[in-house]
C-alpha positions in Angstrom: 0.0 0.0 0.0 0.9 3.6 -0.5 -0.3 4.9 2.9 3.1 6.4 3.6 2.8 8.8 0.6 0.1 10.8 2.2 2.0 10.9 5.5 5.2 12.1 3.8 3.3 15.0 2.2 1.7 15.8 5.5 5.1 16.3 7.1 6.0 18.7 4.3 2.9 20.7 4.8 2.8 21.2 8.6 4.4 24.6 8.4 2.5 25.8 5.3 -0.3 27.7 7.0 -1.7 30.5 4.9 -3.3 33.8 5.8 -5.0 34.0 2.4 -8.8 34.3 2.2 -10.2 30.8 2.3 -13.7 29.4 2.6 -15.4 26.8 4.8 -18.9 25.5 5.2 -20.2 23.2 2.4 -17.1 22.6 0.2 -16.9 20.8 -3.1 -13.6 19.0 -3.4 -11.8 18.7 -6.7 -11.7 15.0 -6.0 -15.4 14.6 -6.7 -17.0 14.8 -3.3 -18.8 17.3 -1.1 -17.9 17.8 2.6 -19.2 19.8 5.4 -16.4 21.8 7.0 -16.9 23.3 10.5 -16.8 27.1 10.6 -13.5 27.1 12.5 -11.8 25.1 9.7 -10.5 26.8 6.6 -9.8 25.4 3.1 -6.7 26.3 1.1 -7.9 26.3 -2.5 -6.1 25.7 -5.8 -7.2 29.2 -7.0 -5.6 30.9 -4.0 -2.3 29.1 -4.5 -2.3 29.9 -8.2 -3.0 33.6 -7.6 -0.2 33.9 -5.0 2.4 31.7 -6.6 5.0 34.5 -6.7 4.7 35.3 -3.0 4.5 31.6 -2.2 7.9 31.0 -3.8 9.7 34.2 -2.7 11.1 33.8 0.8 12.5 37.4 0.6 9.0 39.0 0.3 8.2 41.4 3.1 4.7 40.1 3.4 4.6 36.4 3.4 1.3 34.7 2.6 2.4 31.7 4.6 3.5 31.6 8.2 6.9 29.9 8.6 7.6 30.0 4.8 11.3 30.6 5.0 11.8 27.4 6.9 10.5 25.3 4.1 13.0 24.5 1.2 12.1 26.3 -2.0 12.1 23.0 -3.9 9.5 21.6 -1.4 7.4 24.7 -1.8 7.6 24.3 -5.5 6.5 20.7 -5.3 3.6 21.5 -2.9 2.5 24.5 -5.1 2.5 22.3 -8.2 0.5 19.5 -6.6 -2.1 21.9 -5.2 -2.5 23.7 -8.5 -2.7 20.3 -10.4 -5.5 19.3 -8.1 -3.5 16.4 -6.6 -3.6 17.7 -3.0 -6.0 19.8 -0.9 -5.4 21.2 2.6 -7.7 22.2 5.4 -6.6 23.8 8.7 -8.1 24.9 11.9 -8.0 28.6 12.8 -6.1 29.7 15.9 -5.5 33.1 17.5 -2.1 32.0 18.9 0.7 33.3 16.6 3.4 30.8 16.2 1.4 27.9 17.6 1.1 24.6 15.8 -1.8 24.6 13.4 -4.2 21.6 13.5 -4.5 20.5 9.9 -5.9 18.0 7.4 -4.9 17.2 3.9 -6.7 15.2 1.2 -5.3 13.3 -1.7 -6.2 10.4 -4.0 -4.0 7.4 -4.6 -3.9 4.2 -6.6 -4.4 1.5 -3.9 -6.8 -1.0 -2.5 -7.7 -1.4 1.2 -6.7 -4.7 2.9 -9.1 -7.4 2.1 -8.3 -9.9 4.8 -7.3 -9.9 8.5 -3.9 -11.2 7.5 -3.3 -8.2 5.1 -4.5 -5.8 7.8 -2.1 -7.4 10.3 0.8 -7.1 8.0 0.1 -3.4 7.3 -0.4 -2.6 11.0 2.9 -4.3 11.8 4.9 -2.6 8.9 3.7 1.0 9.2 5.2 1.9 12.5 8.6 0.7 11.3 8.2 2.7 8.0 7.0 5.8 9.8 9.8 5.6 12.3 12.3 5.5 9.4 10.7 8.4 7.6 10.3 10.6 10.6 13.7 9.7 12.1 12.3 8.8 15.6 10.3 6.0 17.1 6.6 6.2 16.1 3.9 4.4 18.0 0.8 3.1 16.3 -2.2 3.6 18.7 -5.0 2.4 16.4 -4.9 0.4 13.1 -8.2 -1.1 12.1 -10.9 -1.4 9.5 -14.0 0.7 10.0 -17.1 1.6 8.0 -17.8 5.2 7.2 -20.5 6.6 4.9 -21.4 3.1 3.9 -17.9 2.2 2.7 -15.0 0.2 4.1 -12.3 2.4 5.6 -8.8 1.9 7.0 -8.3 4.0 10.1 -4.9 4.8 11.7 -3.9 6.9 14.7 -0.3 7.3 15.5 2.4 9.7 16.7 2.7 12.7 14.5 5.9 13.7 12.8 6.4 16.5 15.3 6.8 15.5 18.9 3.7 16.3 20.9 1.3 15.8 18.0 -1.0 12.9 16.9 -2.0 12.0 13.4 -5.5 10.7 12.5 -5.8 9.0 9.1 -8.7 7.6 7.1 -8.5 5.8 3.7 -11.8 5.3 2.0 -12.2 3.1 -1.0 -13.4 5.3 -3.8 -13.4 2.8 -6.7 -11.6 -0.4 -7.3 -7.9 0.4 -7.2 -8.4 4.0 -5.9 -8.6 5.3 -2.4 -9.2 8.8 -1.0 -6.8 9.6 1.9 -7.7 12.0 4.7 -4.9 12.8 7.1 -5.3 15.2 10.1 -2.6 16.1 12.6 -3.2 17.8 15.9 -1.6 18.6 19.2 -2.2 16.3 22.1 -4.1 19.1 23.9 -6.5 19.5 21.0 -6.8 15.8 20.2 -10.3 15.2 21.7 -11.8 18.2 19.9 -10.1 17.6 16.6 -10.9 13.9 16.6 -14.6 14.9 17.0 -14.5 17.4 14.2 -12.5 15.1 12.0 -15.1 12.4 12.4 -17.9 14.9 11.6 -16.2 15.9 8.4 -15.6 12.3 7.4 -19.2 11.4 8.1 -20.4 14.3 6.0 -18.6 13.2 2.8 -21.0 12.9 -0.2 -19.5 11.3 -3.3 -20.7 12.5 -6.7 
């Protein structure tokens, strides 16, 4: 499975928190589904990234559209910008009034994969992922939950594990879209916000309407 792909992109996006105008509420994703986004959550859209590409890429700009931009390698910003503009990645984040604080966030992407079909396949995945995440993140990563669930009438793989940044937790759903295709929803939050973000994450997942 390609679960790790979504997680690697999440790590790259943790500092990319924009102050651009964004919209919440009933959102129509470019991946072909509608989703209800709580008012406190904002959506970074393809149009906003496209319109602000020059600022996004210029770390010398006096007015950065993204908090912490200079800490992200330019090559990574380029890759993120291209993926968002190409419609391959969407990002949601939870508003905060604490400057410099970690921003609870969720990203969405589509990948070519199938969910585990047997208990044996699930066991192998749950055993392998903590090892792989620990290698990617460069520190021991504990897997708290790795199980199959049902959401919006579809099979779903659910993971909950240590976030890439110490003191954070990652919540992860993969929903089978079609045969050979899954939609991946990955949220990362601080431990202090975990109960609240978990509730809001579940509300958003339960609101998904495929077209």
